[in-house]
Residue, then its C-alpha position, 0 to 999 in steps of 0.5 A: m403618546g410622546t413616550v411611544n414615539v421616543l421608543v418607536s424612534i429608538f426602535v428604527l435608529t437601532s435597526l438603521m444602525d444594525i443594518a448599516l453594521s451588517q452591510g459594512t461587515n458583509n462587504n469586508k467578511i470575504k478575504f481571498l488568500e494569497p501564499d505566505r500572506v499573513l491577514r490579521y483579524t482585530p475585532q472593533e470595540w462594538n463588536v466584542y461581544r457580538p462577533g461576526l463571520v469573516v470567510y477566508c478562501h483559497r481560489g485553488q492552483a492550476p492542476a499540472v504534474l508538477n503540482t501532484f503533490l501540492t498540499a495547501t494549508l491555512k494556518l492560524d495564530c492566536d493565543h486563546e480558544d475563543f473562535n468557531q470554524y465553518a468549512g464549505s466550498t463557497p462563502a454562501e456554504v460557510e454562511s449557511h453552515w454558520q447560520d444553522d449553528q446559530s439555530l437554537f435546535s443546532f446539535n452536531l454530535f460529529a463536530s470537529k475539534k478546533r484546529r490551527l491547521v486546516e488542510l485545504d483543497p489545493f486545486n478547487q475553491s475552498c473557504i473556512g469561516i472563523v468567528s471570534s471576538g479575539t485577534y488572530d493571523v491567518t496565513l495560506l502555506l503552500n507545500r510544493f512537495d509534500v514528504w508524506r504524500v510521496g511516502m504515501l504513494l511509495f508505500g501504497l506501490l510497494s505493499f501492492f506489488s508485494a501483497k503476494s509474498l507477504s500473504k505467505n509471510p508468518l512474520f507479517y500474519y503475527f505483526g497484522g494480527i496484533l495491530i488488529g487486535v489493538a485496533s479492535s479491542a473494543l469489539i472484545i468487550v462489545y461481544f463479552f457484554s453481550k453475554l450479560i444481556p439476555y434479551r437480543p432486542v436489547m442488544y441490538g439497541v445497545m449495539l446501535g447506540g454503542w457504535t454511535l458512541g464508539i465512532c464518536g469517541l474514535q474521533m475524539l481519540y484521534e484528535n487528541v491522541r499526542l496529548i493521550v501519549v504524553l500525559y498517560r504513556h503509561y497506561v498507554f504502554w500497559y495497554l499495547f503490551i497487554v493487548g498486543s501479547i494477547s493477539f500474538l497468542l491468539c494468532y499463534r494458537m491459530g497459526p498462519p493461514r495454510d488454505q490457499r484461498s485464505k492467502q489469496i484473501i489476504q492478499w487481496a485486502l492488501q492490495l485494495m488498501a494499497l490502491a486506497l493509499i496510492f488513490f488519496s496520496t494526491h489531491q488531483r484526483p485524474m492523476s491518482a485514478m490514473i496511477v491506480t489504473l496503471v498499476a493495476s493493469s500492469y500487474f493483472l493484464f500487462v506485467p512487463i516480464a510476463l509480457c515479454r516472456w509471452l512475446v518471446n514464446k509467441y515469436y518462436r512458435l510463429f518463426p521457428s528456427t531451423r535446426r542444423l543436423l550434424t554431419a557424421e564427422e561432426f557427431e564423431q567429434q562431438g562423441i569423442v569430446e563429451t565422453a573424454k569430458a565425462l571420463d574426467q568429471l568421473r575421475e574427479y568423482c572417484r578421487s573426492p571423499e564423497c566416493k567411498q572407494w574401498k567399499t566401491m573396490l570390494s564390489l568390483h571384479d577388477p579392483v586394479r582396473f579401477a585403481s588404474f583408471v582413477e590414475g588416469s589410464q585407459h577406460l578399455i583395454d586393447e581386446e575391447i578396443e578391437e572387438h568394438d572396431t570389429s563389430t563397427y566394421c561389420e555394421d557398416y558392411s552389412s548396411s552397404s551389402n543391403e544396400n547393394n542387395h549382397v546376401s553374404s557377409p564376411c562377418h562371423 
């Protein structure tokens, strides 16, 4: 009986100590971050083998125009890999993720890699829970003007307004074909592997399972791409060279698209990707949505140049300018000036190497007159001038006589 009492007492004391310790840790397990302020975590001696959860939260900055390209990053400094991370928008959500991970049946196929730089939402509350049995430092870094975000916006705008010309450019066609071939070479392997399996249901199962593993592999590849390029740069070079060469040959064999609808499909795909870049260039979703709306409307509805031309044409149609007719003297003077100008241009052409003078003179009835005209003489002789003046006088006289109801005319 005494032994049972001792065991019960030990159990009660242990439970009370665990409750006290858990309450002590719960009071200090939520910490709010301030910009450029270093928070150090040092585990207690009794808590080394049973590390607890510490949640670091960022309250968020006020959304403003000057903070359009603001980014917030949590920096973790430690000399060990003994830590786990749990993300969430609130401390309760982070703790829920942590408790789910402590479950015996927890299994996360797409678990994220341990990161020492974690990007946070700069305008909303975001939290990161860290469980570690070692010492580490946590710092909140705020970048008021992220160059990468600005580059995404500018590149998206340039791609959107240049999509029509890029869709017709053969160089862009080959370059895009090589990139797509390098990125989707795994599909070719799946295609050839499907030829070896005779039964379609089996192939469907393999493809479904293969896509799941493929997504997981792509995520791991993305997280370790720098390490792969450094350690296996020779294999990376030969992979890019071989797959890029095959993609180029396939694109060269097929040739650039000639159909107008194919070019429009390429243009629309480029514009959609450009709008996605513009939308994700800032964390302010209302601001990014407004920029996307303005860009799309300015291109499809209110293009400035087309709008100005439409307004000018509409104005001239509604308010046409009155045209002043020339008087007889102005008409004669303009005819003399324009005739002299045209004759000078004809002389310049006849003197230029483009005109074959000898061949032209052989086909003329009076070559001497042509040569004198080129040298600056009049293009009409006296008889032609006198005949022209007489015919003009007769036309004027006949018109005036018709007005005065005269029948006879002195001109024969």
